[in-house]
C-alpha positions in Angstrom: 76.8 59.6 39.7 74.5 56.9 38.8 74.8 56.1 35.3 72.0 53.4 34.4 73.1 49.9 33.9 72.5 48.7 30.4 70.0 51.5 29.9 68.2 51.4 26.2 65.1 53.6 26.9 66.2 57.4 27.2 62.9 58.6 28.2 61.4 55.7 30.2 59.5 55.8 33.4 58.1 52.4 35.0 55.1 53.0 33.0 56.3 54.1 29.6 59.0 52.9 27.1 60.0 54.5 23.7 62.1 53.3 21.1 65.8 54.7 21.5 67.4 56.8 18.9 71.0 56.3 17.7 71.7 60.1 17.4 70.8 62.8 19.8 68.7 65.7 18.5 68.2 69.3 19.5 66.3 68.6 22.4 69.0 66.3 23.9 71.6 69.3 23.4 69.1 71.9 25.0 69.1 69.4 27.8 72.4 69.1 28.1 72.6 73.1 28.6 69.9 72.8 31.4 72.3 70.1 33.1 75.1 72.5 32.5 73.6 74.9 34.9 73.8 73.0 38.2 77.2 71.4 37.1 78.7 74.9 36.8 76.9 76.2 40.0 78.1 73.1 42.0 82.0 74.0 41.0 81.2 77.7 41.6 80.2 76.9 45.2 83.3 75.1 46.0 85.6 78.2 45.2 83.4 81.3 45.3 84.0 81.9 48.6 88.0 82.0 48.1 87.7 85.5 47.8 84.7 86.2 50.0 86.9 84.7 53.1 88.6 88.1 54.0 85.3 90.0 54.0 83.6 87.0 55.6 86.3 86.9 58.2 85.9 90.7 59.2 82.0 90.1 59.5 81.8 86.8 61.3 85.4 86.7 62.9 85.6 83.0 62.7 88.8 81.2 64.0 91.1 79.6 61.5 89.7 76.2 62.2 86.0 77.7 61.6 87.5 79.3 58.3 88.6 76.1 57.0 85.3 74.4 58.1 83.5 77.2 56.2 85.4 76.4 53.1 85.3 72.5 53.1 82.2 71.2 55.1 80.5 71.7 51.5 82.6 69.2 49.9 83.0 66.9 52.5 79.0 66.6 52.9 78.9 66.0 49.0 81.5 63.3 48.9 79.8 61.6 51.9 76.4 61.6 50.4 77.3 61.1 46.6 76.7 57.5 46.3 73.6 57.6 48.4 72.2 60.0 46.3 72.7 58.2 43.2 71.2 55.1 44.6 68.2 57.3 45.8 67.9 58.9 42.2 67.5 55.4 40.7 64.5 54.6 43.2 62.6 58.0 43.0 63.4 59.5 39.6 66.5 61.1 38.4 64.9 64.1 37.2 62.7 64.4 40.2 65.6 64.1 42.4 67.6 66.9 40.4 64.7 69.2 40.9 64.3 68.6 44.4 67.7 68.9 45.3 68.0 72.1 43.4 65.0 73.5 45.2 66.9 72.5 48.4 70.2 74.0 47.4 68.6 77.4 46.6 67.0 77.3 50.2 70.3 76.3 51.8 72.2 79.1 49.8 69.8 81.5 51.3 70.4 80.4 54.8 74.2 80.8 54.1 74.0 84.3 52.5 72.3 85.6 55.8 74.2 83.4 58.3 74.8 85.7 61.6 77.7 83.5 62.9 80.6 81.4 61.6 78.8 78.2 63.3 75.5 78.6 61.6 77.3 79.5 58.2 79.0 76.0 58.5 75.9 74.2 59.2 74.4 76.0 56.1 77.6 74.7 54.2 77.0 71.2 55.4 73.3 71.6 54.2 74.6 72.7 50.8 76.7 69.9 50.3 73.9 67.3 51.2 71.8 69.1 48.5 74.9 69.3 46.1 75.0 65.4 46.5 71.7 65.0 44.7 72.7 67.3 41.7 75.9 65.7 40.8 74.6 62.0 40.3 71.5 63.1 38.8 73.2 65.4 35.9 75.8 62.7 34.7 73.3 60.0 34.9 70.7 61.9 32.8 73.4 62.2 30.0 73.5 58.5 29.9 69.8 58.4 29.4 70.0 61.4 26.6 73.1 60.4 24.5 73.3 56.7 23.2 75.7 57.3 20.2 79.3 56.6 21.7 81.1 59.5 20.2 78.0 62.1 21.1 78.0 60.5 24.8 81.8 61.2 25.2 81.5 64.9 24.0 78.7 65.2 26.1 80.6 63.9 29.2 83.5 65.9 28.3 81.4 69.1 28.3 79.8 68.1 31.5 83.5 67.8 33.3 84.5 70.9 31.5 81.6 73.0 33.0 82.2 71.6 36.5 85.9 72.6 36.2 85.0 76.0 34.6 82.7 76.6 37.6 85.7 76.2 40.1 87.7 78.3 38.0 85.2 81.2 37.6 84.2 81.2 41.4 86.9 83.7 42.4 86.1 85.9 39.4 82.3 85.7 40.0 83.1 86.3 43.6 85.1 89.2 43.0 82.6 90.9 40.9 79.8 90.3 43.4 81.9 91.6 46.3 82.6 94.7 44.5 79.0 95.8 44.7 77.3 93.7 47.4 78.3 91.7 50.8 80.0 88.6 51.1 76.4 86.7 51.2 75.7 87.5 47.6 78.4 84.8 46.7 75.6 82.5 47.9 72.7 84.1 46.3 73.8 83.5 42.9 72.3 80.0 43.1 68.7 81.3 43.5 68.3 82.7 39.7 70.3 79.7 38.3 67.9 77.2 40.2 64.8 78.9 39.1 65.7 78.7 35.3 66.5 75.1 36.0 63.3 74.0 37.6 61.5 75.7 34.8 63.5 74.0 31.9 64.0 70.9 33.5 60.4 69.0 33.0 60.3 70.1 29.1 63.8 69.0 28.3 65.1 66.3 30.5 63.9 62.7 30.5 62.7 60.8 33.7 64.2 57.5 34.6 63.4 55.2 37.6 65.1 51.8 37.9 62.2 49.4 38.8 64.6 46.6 39.2 66.9 48.2 41.9 67.4 46.9 45.1 66.3 48.4 48.5 69.0 50.9 49.7 70.8 49.8 52.6 70.7 52.4 55.2 73.4 50.7 57.4 75.8 51.2 54.4 75.1 55.0 54.3 75.7 55.3 57.9 78.9 53.4 57.7 80.0 55.6 54.5 79.4 58.7 56.7 81.3 57.2 59.5 84.3 56.2 57.3 84.5 59.7 55.6 83.8 62.3 58.1 85.6 61.3 61.0 88.7 60.4 59.0 88.8 64.1 57.4 88.2 65.5 60.9 91.3 63.5 62.4 93.5 64.9 59.5 92.2 68.4 60.1 92.9 68.2 63.7 96.3 66.5 63.3 97.2 69.6 61.0 96.1 72.0 63.7 97.3 70.1 66.9 99.7 67.2 65.9 98.9 63.9 67.4 96.5 64.1 70.4 94.4 61.5 72.0 91.2 63.2 70.3 93.1 62.7 66.8 93.7 59.0 67.5 90.3 58.2 68.8 88.6 59.9 65.8 90.9 58.4 63.3 90.4 54.9 64.7 86.6 55.6 64.3 87.2 56.6 60.6 89.2 53.6 59.9 86.6 51.4 61.8 84.0 52.7 59.5 86.0 52.2 56.3 86.5 48.4 57.2 83.1 48.0 58.3 81.8 49.5 55.0 83.9 47.3 52.8 82.9 44.2 54.4 79.2 45.1 54.2 79.7 45.8 50.6 81.1 42.3 50.1 78.2 40.6 51.6 75.3 42.6 49.8 73.7 41.6 46.4 73.1 45.0 45.5 75.8 47.0 47.3 76.2 50.9 47.4 79.7 50.7 45.9 80.8 47.5 43.7 84.3 46.8 45.2 85.0 44.6 42.0 85.6 48.0 40.0 89.0 48.4 41.8 90.2 45.3 40.0 90.6 47.5 36.8 94.0 49.1 36.6 92.8 51.8 34.7 89.7 52.5 37.0 92.1 52.7 40.2 94.9 54.6 38.4 92.5 57.2 36.9 90.7 57.7 40.6 94.2 58.2 42.2 95.0 60.8 39.8 91.7 62.7 40.2 92.2 62.6 43.9 95.7 63.6 44.2 95.8 66.0 41.4 92.8 68.0 43.0 94.2 67.7 46.3 97.4 70.2 45.0 95.3 72.3 43.0 92.6 73.2 45.5 95.1 74.0 48.2 96.8 76.2 45.9 93.8 77.9 44.8 92.8 79.0 48.2 96.4 80.3 49.0 96.8 82.2 45.7 93.4 83.9 46.1 94.2 84.9 49.8 97.8 86.2 48.3 96.0 88.4 45.7 93.8 90.2 48.5 95.9 89.9 51.9 99.6 90.4 50.3 99.0 92.1 47.1 96.1 94.3 48.6 93.9 94.0 45.7 90.1 94.3 46.0 88.0 91.3 45.5 87.0 92.6 42.1 90.7 93.2 40.8 91.7 89.9 42.5 89.0 88.1 40.9 90.1 89.5 37.4 93.7 88.4 38.1 92.2 84.9 38.1 90.9 85.3 34.9 94.1 83.9 33.0 94.0 80.7 35.1 90.4 80.2 34.3 91.0 80.6 30.6 93.9 78.1 30.8 91.6 75.7 32.3 88.9 76.0 29.7 91.6 75.6 26.9 92.8 72.4 28.7 89.4 71.0 29.0 88.6 71.3 25.4 92.2 70.8 23.7 92.9 67.5 25.8 90.4 65.1 24.5 91.5 66.3 20.9 95.0 65.5 21.8 93.8 62.4 23.2 92.7 61.1 19.8 96.2 61.3 18.6 98.3 60.4 21.6 97.4 58.1 24.6 95.7 59.9 27.4 98.6 58.8 29.9 101.0 61.1 28.0 98.4 64.0 27.6 97.7 63.9 31.3 101.6 63.5 32.2 102.4 66.1 29.9 99.8 68.6 31.5 100.9 67.5 35.1 104.5 68.5 34.3 103.3 71.9 33.4 101.4 72.0 36.4 104.7 71.0 38.5 106.6 73.9 36.7 103.8 76.2 37.7 104.2 75.1 41.4 107.6 75.9 40.9 107.1 79.4 40.0 104.8 80.0 42.9 107.7 78.4 45.3 110.2 80.9 44.1 108.1 83.8 45.0 109.8 86.2 47.2 108.4 86.7 50.4 109.8 90.5 50.6 108.3 91.9 47.6 104.9 91.3 45.7 105.0 89.6 42.7 101.7 89.3 41.2 102.6 88.5 37.7 104.7 85.3 38.6 102.0 84.2 40.9 99.4 84.3 38.1 101.6 82.8 35.6 102.6 80.0 37.8 98.8 79.2 38.8 97.7 79.5 35.3 100.2 76.5 34.5 98.8 74.7 37.7 95.3 74.9 36.2 96.3 73.7 32.8 96.7 70.3 34.8 93.4 70.6 36.4 91.6 71.2 33.1 93.2 68.3 31.4 92.4 65.6 34.4 88.9 67.2 34.7 88.2 66.5 31.0 90.0 63.1 30.5 89.7 61.6 34.1 85.9 61.1 34.2 85.8 59.4 30.7 88.7 57.1 32.1 87.0 56.1 35.1 83.5 55.3 33.8 85.2 53.9 30.5 87.1 51.5 32.4 84.0 49.9 33.9 81.7 47.4 32.4 78.4 49.2 31.1 76.6 47.5 33.9 78.7 48.9 36.7 78.8 52.5 35.1 76.6 54.1 37.8 79.1 53.0 40.7 82.2 53.9 38.5 80.7 57.5 37.8 79.6 57.9 41.8 83.4 57.3 42.6 84.7 59.6 40.1 82.7 62.2 41.3 83.3 61.5 45.1 87.1 61.2 44.6 86.9 64.5 43.0 84.9 66.3 45.6 87.2 64.8 48.4 90.5 65.9 46.6 89.0 69.6 46.6 88.0 69.2 50.3 91.4 67.3 51.3 93.3 70.1 49.4 91.7 72.7 51.6 91.9 71.0 54.8 95.6 69.4 54.3 97.4 72.4 52.3 95.6 75.0 54.0 96.1 73.5 57.4 99.8 73.3 56.6 100.0 76.9 55.5 98.3 77.9 58.8 101.0 75.8 60.9 103.7 77.6 58.9 102.4 80.9 59.1 102.1 80.5 63.0 105.8 78.9 63.2 107.2 82.0 61.2 105.0 84.8 63.1 105.5 83.4 66.4 109.1 84.7 66.9 108.1 88.2 65.5 105.4 89.2 67.8 106.4 91.9 70.4 105.9 91.1 73.9 104.2 94.5 74.7 101.3 94.3 72.2 97.6 93.9 73.4 96.3 90.2 74.1 93.8 91.1 71.1 96.5 91.9 68.9 98.6 89.0 69.9 95.9 86.3 69.3 95.1 87.8 66.0 98.7 87.7 64.7 99.2 84.2 65.9 96.0 83.3 64.1 96.2 84.0 60.7 96.9 86.6 58.4 93.2 87.5 57.6 92.7 88.0 61.4 95.8 90.2 61.7 94.5 92.1 58.6 91.1 92.7 60.3 92.7 94.4 63.1 95.4 96.0 61.3 95.0 99.5 63.0 95.9 97.9 66.1 99.1 96.7 65.1 102.7 98.1 65.7 104.3 99.5 62.5 105.7 96.8 60.5 104.0 93.9 62.0 101.4 93.6 59.1 104.3 93.2 56.8 105.8 90.5 59.0 102.5 88.7 58.7 102.3 89.2 55.2 106.1 87.7 54.7 105.1 84.7 56.9 102.1 83.9 55.1 104.2 84.1 51.7 106.7 81.9 53.0 103.9 79.2 54.1 102.6 79.6 50.5 105.9 78.9 48.9 106.5 75.7 51.2 103.0 74.3 50.2 103.8 75.1 46.3 107.0 73.1 46.9 105.2 70.1 48.3 102.5 70.3 45.6 104.8 70.5 42.7 106.6 67.4 44.0 103.5 65.5 44.3 102.2 66.4 40.9 105.5 65.5 39.4 105.1 62.2 41.1 101.5 62.0 39.6 102.7 62.7 36.2 105.0 59.5 36.5 102.3 57.6 37.8 99.8 58.5 34.8 102.6 57.1 32.6 102.9 53.6 34.4 99.3 53.2 35.4 97.4 54.3 32.0 99.9 53.6 29.3 97.9 50.6 28.0 94.9 53.0 27.4 94.6 53.3 23.7 93.7 56.6 22.0 90.3 58.2 22.1 88.0 57.6 19.1 87.3 55.0 16.5 89.6 52.2 17.2 90.6 53.3 20.3 90.5 50.5 22.9 89.6 50.8 26.7 90.1 48.2 29.5 
């Protein structure tokens, strides 16, 4: 995101200046409602495919690797372009970038909805990511141009963060409702009416802002940032799938070289894409790590839980989506209540307490019996996992932005959003790949020698591939595949639970110096 550096004029362009108002009025709050539309949409688009994946797999027949790319190409591209788009918005106008990006997002959504192959769907998802990267920095940056009272601004940012988390939580629910009536492509088309409302309302309710003093965008830094992020993620995905191979080593080396080159160039520039001095703040760094690691654990489990409800429990997309309602409600409650608790208790302890509950939820998922269907235990456990997500989504952004000097708020907010997107994408890539690896190890010893090559390939690839040809499998083989999937899910839940518990301890150690939120509360 690109919050303005010491902005004092909420409705200014290069040619006009207005006196700031201390308190926001009805127009600003209506404008916040408009900004909530793309914010919810961005969260929705991350998770809405989780329930559509089995239906999509039957239609497009993606490999397991392609299925993961369909899921996470969107988040990877957003993360890669966030800082760039935040800088671009400062130059061409934040409202203008929001509207251009929204129109592009709707167009890419239509392409994705009607993609005839897995390869084209991956390409469309990548385009969605680039368009989404224009929306995220614009929304939070415009909030800084609309709300100048500190308490109102904190409330507005809290609502913004909760809307993004709410979109992620509602993705499976909305996806299930749409798939009950329409085909999987309808999950993408929901963006079109949302964007239409935004394009009509934005010119009336949102201010425009351009920074006439912003330096030139450094194209070399943009290229280096992409070189740092995308190869690194690809190397991790390939390692999870095939182990250490020459390709993994070479691609990882390219990513590491890109990271080092990007850091070196930022230190040389007077107007860098990313101000590395922000990491000198203990609060800033700790909050970013909590956002990143917390979202890795939650996003990976979300993918597996939604698949469990359909592929193991056998629910339709609608019923599976409704079962995801309690976790979504838990996230909303956490997002609303966490800032209130943080007015009485230090944020470190609020975050740590919520993460402890999340680790307990992972423990419940880890204890799911692979031989029986235990939907209630899965849903209750995942609801506790979402309790932690709602808390860190509500408090994390405020901690990151609040830890930075006001003149560096733009870089701080961009980093906050980038690590959240990376967390979701890494969670799907790492934990999804781990679950796939565990499934293949479990199922390999159960495949009979006399089955057809097609059935052997499907069973060895993934549960959704096996389910798509269930009528061709020997008796009992689908049950074996479901048990193998469940066993993989329980191992991943164990890994996530231990990681989240360690994260709770880190939040206490890294953020205990941060005072309560509100009047008299200090920030680093």
